[in-house]
KOLRODREN-19033 format. One record per atom (N, C-alpha, C): residue in three letters; y, z, x; atom name; residue number from 1. Coordinates in steps of 0.02 Angstrom, whole numbers. Layout:
BEGIN
+-----+--------+--------+--------+----+-----+
|   r |     yy |     zz |     xx |  a |   k |
+-----+--------+--------+--------+----+-----+
| ALA |      Y |      Z |      X | CA | NUM |
...
+-----+--------+--------+--------+----+-----+
REM end
This chain:
BEGIN
+-----+--------+--------+--------+----+-----+
|   r |     yy |     zz |     xx |  a |   k |
+-----+--------+--------+--------+----+-----+
| MET |  -5856 |  -6327 |  -6788 |  N |   1 |
| MET |  -5833 |  -6272 |  -6744 | CA |   1 |
| MET |  -5764 |  -6248 |  -6724 |  C |   1 |
| ASP |  -5768 |  -6176 |  -6740 |  N |   2 |
| ASP |  -5690 |  -6125 |  -6703 | CA |   2 |
| ASP |  -5649 |  -6152 |  -6695 |  C |   2 |
| ILE |  -5610 |  -6193 |  -6668 |  N |   3 |
| ILE |  -5559 |  -6189 |  -6640 | CA |   3 |
| ILE |  -5551 |  -6148 |  -6574 |  C |   3 |
| LYS |  -5565 |  -6094 |  -6591 |  N |   4 |
| LYS |  -5552 |  -6044 |  -6520 | CA |   4 |
| LYS |  -5640 |  -6016 |  -6505 |  C |   4 |
| LEU |  -5687 |  -6052 |  -6506 |  N |   5 |
| LEU |  -5751 |  -6065 |  -6477 | CA |   5 |
| LEU |  -5738 |  -6142 |  -6434 |  C |   5 |
| LYS |  -5717 |  -6180 |  -6457 |  N |   6 |
| LYS |  -5706 |  -6230 |  -6429 | CA |   6 |
| LYS |  -5670 |  -6239 |  -6381 |  C |   6 |
| ILE |  -5602 |  -6223 |  -6384 |  N |   7 |
| ILE |  -5571 |  -6194 |  -6309 | CA |   7 |
| ILE |  -5600 |  -6157 |  -6269 |  C |   7 |
| GLY |  -5641 |  -6104 |  -6279 |  N |   8 |
| GLY |  -5667 |  -6063 |  -6239 | CA |   8 |
| GLY |  -5738 |  -6092 |  -6191 |  C |   8 |
| ARG |  -5790 |  -6136 |  -6253 |  N |   9 |
| ARG |  -5822 |  -6180 |  -6203 | CA |   9 |
| ARG |  -5816 |  -6212 |  -6153 |  C |   9 |
| ARG |  -5742 |  -6255 |  -6164 |  N |  10 |
| ARG |  -5701 |  -6314 |  -6142 | CA |  10 |
| ARG |  -5659 |  -6271 |  -6061 |  C |  10 |
| ILE |  -5645 |  -6207 |  -6069 |  N |  11 |
| ILE |  -5611 |  -6183 |  -6008 | CA |  11 |
| ILE |  -5697 |  -6154 |  -5978 |  C |  11 |
| LYS |  -5723 |  -6146 |  -5993 |  N |  12 |
| LYS |  -5801 |  -6129 |  -5967 | CA |  12 |
| LYS |  -5824 |  -6173 |  -5917 |  C |  12 |
| GLU |  -5826 |  -6235 |  -5969 |  N |  13 |
| GLU |  -5837 |  -6289 |  -5939 | CA |  13 |
| GLU |  -5833 |  -6302 |  -5852 |  C |  13 |
| LEU |  -5746 |  -6314 |  -5864 |  N |  14 |
| LEU |  -5701 |  -6313 |  -5834 | CA |  14 |
| LEU |  -5698 |  -6273 |  -5748 |  C |  14 |
| ARG |  -5700 |  -6219 |  -5769 |  N |  15 |
| ARG |  -5706 |  -6155 |  -5725 | CA |  15 |
| ARG |  -5753 |  -6176 |  -5679 |  C |  15 |
| GLU |  -5837 |  -6175 |  -5722 |  N |  16 |
| GLU |  -5894 |  -6202 |  -5689 | CA |  16 |
| GLU |  -5920 |  -6259 |  -5641 |  C |  16 |
| GLN |  -5878 |  -6299 |  -5671 |  N |  17 |
| GLN |  -5854 |  -6381 |  -5631 | CA |  17 |
| GLN |  -5824 |  -6347 |  -5564 |  C |  17 |
| LYS |  -5766 |  -6308 |  -5540 |  N |  18 |
| LYS |  -5735 |  -6289 |  -5497 | CA |  18 |
| LYS |  -5777 |  -6232 |  -5438 |  C |  18 |
| LYS |  -5840 |  -6228 |  -5495 |  N |  19 |
| LYS |  -5869 |  -6155 |  -5465 | CA |  19 |
| LYS |  -5829 |  -6102 |  -5446 |  C |  19 |
| MET |  -5780 |  -6071 |  -5506 |  N |  20 |
| MET |  -5753 |  -6046 |  -5497 | CA |  20 |
| MET |  -5766 |  -5990 |  -5537 |  C |  20 |
| ALA |  -5758 |  -5893 |  -5513 |  N |  21 |
| ALA |  -5790 |  -5849 |  -5574 | CA |  21 |
| ALA |  -5736 |  -5833 |  -5633 |  C |  21 |
| GLN |  -5742 |  -5794 |  -5657 |  N |  22 |
| GLN |  -5707 |  -5769 |  -5700 | CA |  22 |
| GLN |  -5632 |  -5753 |  -5683 |  C |  22 |
| LYS |  -5650 |  -5697 |  -5627 |  N |  23 |
| LYS |  -5616 |  -5657 |  -5595 | CA |  23 |
| LYS |  -5565 |  -5696 |  -5542 |  C |  23 |
| ASP |  -5607 |  -5765 |  -5534 |  N |  24 |
| ASP |  -5547 |  -5787 |  -5476 | CA |  24 |
| ASP |  -5525 |  -5849 |  -5539 |  C |  24 |
| LEU |  -5524 |  -5868 |  -5595 |  N |  25 |
| LEU |  -5486 |  -5892 |  -5621 | CA |  25 |
| LEU |  -5469 |  -5864 |  -5670 |  C |  25 |
| ALA |  -5430 |  -5782 |  -5671 |  N |  26 |
| ALA |  -5415 |  -5728 |  -5699 | CA |  26 |
| ALA |  -5355 |  -5725 |  -5644 |  C |  26 |
| TYR |  -5383 |  -5713 |  -5597 |  N |  27 |
| TYR |  -5323 |  -5696 |  -5513 | CA |  27 |
| TYR |  -5297 |  -5768 |  -5537 |  C |  27 |
| ALA |  -5290 |  -5822 |  -5508 |  N |  28 |
| ALA |  -5279 |  -5885 |  -5517 | CA |  28 |
| ALA |  -5217 |  -5892 |  -5581 |  C |  28 |
| ALA |  -5247 |  -5882 |  -5648 |  N |  29 |
| ALA |  -5175 |  -5885 |  -5696 | CA |  29 |
| ALA |  -5148 |  -5832 |  -5702 |  C |  29 |
| ASP |  -5153 |  -5759 |  -5665 |  N |  30 |
| ASP |  -5108 |  -5728 |  -5661 | CA |  30 |
| ASP |  -5129 |  -5686 |  -5743 |  C |  30 |
| LEU |  -5200 |  -5674 |  -5748 |  N |  31 |
| LEU |  -5212 |  -5646 |  -5823 | CA |  31 |
| LEU |  -5292 |  -5592 |  -5808 |  C |  31 |
| ASP |  -5302 |  -5560 |  -5862 |  N |  32 |
| ASP |  -5362 |  -5508 |  -5866 | CA |  32 |
| ASP |  -5409 |  -5522 |  -5855 |  C |  32 |
| ARG |  -5453 |  -5520 |  -5809 |  N |  33 |
| ARG |  -5526 |  -5552 |  -5810 | CA |  33 |
| ARG |  -5573 |  -5526 |  -5879 |  C |  33 |
| SER |  -5550 |  -5473 |  -5891 |  N |  34 |
| SER |  -5590 |  -5462 |  -5969 | CA |  34 |
| SER |  -5557 |  -5509 |  -6013 |  C |  34 |
| TYR |  -5492 |  -5527 |  -5999 |  N |  35 |
| TYR |  -5453 |  -5585 |  -6073 | CA |  35 |
| TYR |  -5514 |  -5653 |  -6054 |  C |  35 |
| ILE |  -5513 |  -5687 |  -6014 |  N |  36 |
| ILE |  -5523 |  -5731 |  -5985 | CA |  36 |
| ILE |  -5607 |  -5734 |  -6012 |  C |  36 |
| ALA |  -5638 |  -5678 |  -6007 |  N |  37 |
| ALA |  -5723 |  -5674 |  -6011 | CA |  37 |
| ALA |  -5693 |  -5676 |  -6138 |  C |  37 |
| SER |  -5656 |  -5657 |  -6144 |  N |  38 |
| SER |  -5656 |  -5641 |  -6232 | CA |  38 |
| SER |  -5642 |  -5716 |  -6234 |  C |  38 |
| ILE |  -5572 |  -5757 |  -6185 |  N |  39 |
| ILE |  -5557 |  -5841 |  -6242 | CA |  39 |
| ILE |  -5609 |  -5858 |  -6240 |  C |  39 |
| GLU |  -5652 |  -5868 |  -6171 |  N |  40 |
| GLU |  -5757 |  -5909 |  -6166 | CA |  40 |
| GLU |  -5781 |  -5876 |  -6222 |  C |  40 |
| ASN |  -5779 |  -5834 |  -6239 |  N |  41 |
| ASN |  -5833 |  -5793 |  -6288 | CA |  41 |
| ASN |  -5807 |  -5831 |  -6376 |  C |  41 |
| GLY |  -5726 |  -5836 |  -6360 |  N |  42 |
| GLY |  -5711 |  -5866 |  -6440 | CA |  42 |
| GLY |  -5663 |  -5804 |  -6476 |  C |  42 |
| GLN |  -5661 |  -5739 |  -6412 |  N |  43 |
| GLN |  -5638 |  -5687 |  -6488 | CA |  43 |
| GLN |  -5558 |  -5709 |  -6480 |  C |  43 |
| ARG |  -5503 |  -5734 |  -6434 |  N |  44 |
| ARG |  -5474 |  -5724 |  -6426 | CA |  44 |
| ARG |  -5418 |  -5812 |  -6446 |  C |  44 |
| ASN |  -5376 |  -5780 |  -6511 |  N |  45 |
| ASN |  -5316 |  -5855 |  -6505 | CA |  45 |
| ASN |  -5282 |  -5862 |  -6454 |  C |  45 |
| VAL |  -5284 |  -5900 |  -6412 |  N |  46 |
| VAL |  -5236 |  -5896 |  -6330 | CA |  46 |
| VAL |  -5201 |  -5949 |  -6354 |  C |  46 |
| SER |  -5159 |  -5933 |  -6329 |  N |  47 |
| SER |  -5102 |  -5965 |  -6330 | CA |  47 |
| SER |  -5061 |  -6004 |  -6306 |  C |  47 |
| ILE |  -5021 |  -6054 |  -6311 |  N |  48 |
| ILE |  -5006 |  -6128 |  -6270 | CA |  48 |
| ILE |  -5006 |  -6102 |  -6177 |  C |  48 |
| VAL |  -4940 |  -6064 |  -6183 |  N |  49 |
| VAL |  -4941 |  -6044 |  -6131 | CA |  49 |
| VAL |  -4986 |  -6013 |  -6092 |  C |  49 |
| ASN |  -5045 |  -5971 |  -6128 |  N |  50 |
| ASN |  -5080 |  -5944 |  -6081 | CA |  50 |
| ASN |  -5153 |  -6024 |  -6059 |  C |  50 |
| ILE |  -5149 |  -6072 |  -6101 |  N |  51 |
| ILE |  -5190 |  -6122 |  -6100 | CA |  51 |
| ILE |  -5150 |  -6125 |  -6027 |  C |  51 |
| GLU |  -5107 |  -6168 |  -6049 |  N |  52 |
| GLU |  -5066 |  -6216 |  -5977 | CA |  52 |
| GLU |  -5044 |  -6173 |  -5901 |  C |  52 |
| LYS |  -5072 |  -6090 |  -5907 |  N |  53 |
| LYS |  -5074 |  -6076 |  -5859 | CA |  53 |
| LYS |  -5165 |  -6048 |  -5833 |  C |  53 |
| ILE |  -5203 |  -6062 |  -5873 |  N |  54 |
| ILE |  -5278 |  -6087 |  -5841 | CA |  54 |
| ILE |  -5277 |  -6161 |  -5836 |  C |  54 |
| ALA |  -5255 |  -6188 |  -5871 |  N |  55 |
| ALA |  -5273 |  -6278 |  -5844 | CA |  55 |
| ALA |  -5250 |  -6284 |  -5792 |  C |  55 |
| SER |  -5191 |  -6292 |  -5765 |  N |  56 |
| SER |  -5142 |  -6239 |  -5690 | CA |  56 |
| SER |  -5181 |  -6239 |  -5640 |  C |  56 |
| ALA |  -5209 |  -6185 |  -5667 |  N |  57 |
| ALA |  -5264 |  -6132 |  -5604 | CA |  57 |
| ALA |  -5347 |  -6177 |  -5611 |  C |  57 |
| LEU |  -5340 |  -6197 |  -5634 |  N |  58 |
| LEU |  -5400 |  -6265 |  -5647 | CA |  58 |
| LEU |  -5403 |  -6303 |  -5601 |  C |  58 |
| GLY |  -5327 |  -6311 |  -5599 |  N |  59 |
| GLY |  -5298 |  -6384 |  -5570 | CA |  59 |
| GLY |  -5326 |  -6452 |  -5619 |  C |  59 |
| VAL |  -5305 |  -6461 |  -5671 |  N |  60 |
| VAL |  -5295 |  -6511 |  -5721 | CA |  60 |
| VAL |  -5242 |  -6463 |  -5777 |  C |  60 |
| SER |  -5208 |  -6578 |  -5806 |  N |  61 |
| SER |  -5154 |  -6570 |  -5816 | CA |  61 |
| SER |  -5193 |  -6541 |  -5881 |  C |  61 |
| LEU |  -5114 |  -6525 |  -5964 |  N |  62 |
| LEU |  -5160 |  -6504 |  -6013 | CA |  62 |
| LEU |  -5165 |  -6576 |  -6046 |  C |  62 |
| LYS |  -5151 |  -6619 |  -6034 |  N |  63 |
| LYS |  -5189 |  -6681 |  -6073 | CA |  63 |
| LYS |  -5257 |  -6669 |  -6043 |  C |  63 |
| GLU |  -5257 |  -6681 |  -5969 |  N |  64 |
| GLU |  -5356 |  -6662 |  -5960 | CA |  64 |
| GLU |  -5383 |  -6637 |  -5989 |  C |  64 |
| PHE |  -5345 |  -6583 |  -6001 |  N |  65 |
| PHE |  -5397 |  -6519 |  -6033 | CA |  65 |
| PHE |  -5403 |  -6509 |  -6103 |  C |  65 |
| PHE |  -5357 |  -6554 |  -6136 |  N |  66 |
| PHE |  -5351 |  -6572 |  -6211 | CA |  66 |
| PHE |  -5431 |  -6613 |  -6208 |  C |  66 |
| ASN |  -5409 |  -6684 |  -6150 |  N |  67 |
| ASN |  -5447 |  -6750 |  -6172 | CA |  67 |
| ASN |  -5533 |  -6757 |  -6183 |  C |  67 |
| ASP |  -5525 |  -6688 |  -6211 |  N |  68 |
| ASP |  -5625 |  -6674 |  -6211 | CA |  68 |
| ASP |  -5628 |  -6681 |  -6300 |  C |  68 |
| GLY |  -5698 |  -6743 |  -6324 |  N |  69 |
| GLY |  -5690 |  -6758 |  -6370 | CA |  69 |
| GLY |  -5743 |  -6698 |  -6436 |  C |  69 |
| GLU |  -5770 |  -6631 |  -6373 |  N |  70 |
| GLU |  -5782 |  -6621 |  -6429 | CA |  70 |
| GLU |  -5727 |  -6537 |  -6479 |  C |  70 |
| LEU |  -5673 |  -6535 |  -6447 |  N |  71 |
| LEU |  -5612 |  -6530 |  -6454 | CA |  71 |
| LEU |  -5598 |  -6512 |  -6538 |  C |  71 |
| PHE |  -5593 |  -6579 |  -6535 |  N |  72 |
| PHE |  -5565 |  -6612 |  -6596 | CA |  72 |
| PHE |  -5597 |  -6653 |  -6640 |  C |  72 |
| HIS |  -5663 |  -6644 |  -6617 |  N |  73 |
| HIS |  -5720 |  -6704 |  -6658 | CA |  73 |
| HIS |  -5712 |  -6686 |  -6766 |  C |  73 |
| ASN |  -5742 |  -6620 |  -6735 |  N |  74 |
| ASN |  -5734 |  -6606 |  -6813 | CA |  74 |
| ASN |  -5663 |  -6644 |  -6873 |  C |  74 |
| HIS |  -5615 |  -6623 |  -6837 |  N |  75 |
| HIS |  -5528 |  -6602 |  -6853 | CA |  75 |
| HIS |  -5549 |  -6692 |  -6849 |  C |  75 |
| GLU |  -5567 |  -6744 |  -6817 |  N |  76 |
| GLU |  -5546 |  -6814 |  -6823 | CA |  76 |
| GLU |  -5577 |  -6836 |  -6906 |  C |  76 |
| ASN |  -5660 |  -6800 |  -6879 |  N |  77 |
| ASN |  -5711 |  -6815 |  -6959 | CA |  77 |
| ASN |  -5656 |  -6811 |  -7026 |  C |  77 |
| HIS |  -5665 |  -6748 |  -7027 |  N |  78 |
| HIS |  -5643 |  -6710 |  -7066 | CA |  78 |
| HIS |  -5550 |  -6775 |  -7092 |  C |  78 |
| LYS |  -5514 |  -6788 |  -7062 |  N |  79 |
| LYS |  -5472 |  -6810 |  -7062 | CA |  79 |
| LYS |  -5495 |  -6905 |  -7087 |  C |  79 |
| LYS |  -5525 |  -6921 |  -7049 |  N |  80 |
| LYS |  -5594 |  -7002 |  -7094 | CA |  80 |
| LYS |  -5616 |  -6961 |  -7160 |  C |  80 |
| GLN |  -5631 |  -6912 |  -7174 |  N |  81 |
| GLN |  -5662 |  -6898 |  -7242 | CA |  81 |
| GLN |  -5588 |  -6889 |  -7291 |  C |  81 |
| LYS |  -5543 |  -6866 |  -7285 |  N |  82 |
| LYS |  -5507 |  -6846 |  -7315 | CA |  82 |
| LYS |  -5462 |  -6900 |  -7357 |  C |  82 |
| SER |  -5438 |  -6948 |  -7277 |  N |  83 |
| SER |  -5440 |  -7025 |  -7315 | CA |  83 |
| SER |  -5475 |  -7067 |  -7336 |  C |  83 |
| ARG |  -5526 |  -7084 |  -7351 |  N |  84 |
| ARG |  -5580 |  -7087 |  -7405 | CA |  84 |
| ARG |  -5587 |  -7068 |  -7481 |  C |  84 |
| GLU |  -5565 |  -7022 |  -7489 |  N |  85 |
| GLU |  -5550 |  -6983 |  -7550 | CA |  85 |
| GLU |  -5490 |  -7029 |  -7626 |  C |  85 |
+-----+--------+--------+--------+----+-----+
REM end
């Protein structure tokens, strides 16, 4: 799965856990609501600066944000497969 989709899904998951609407997250992160929507849909290559803004608005650290098995699941499998070759 594309990393943009994984990050978008992670943001949506955290936002929904906090019971926040996209507009509330956008306001808290000082970003446009349509930008948040496009990130969640995997249509944007979001910068680490904006990921930090979003994580902060969601009340999580970057470590917590990226501490999700789904984000790097395929990457780790790919690394393991390469090391076997």
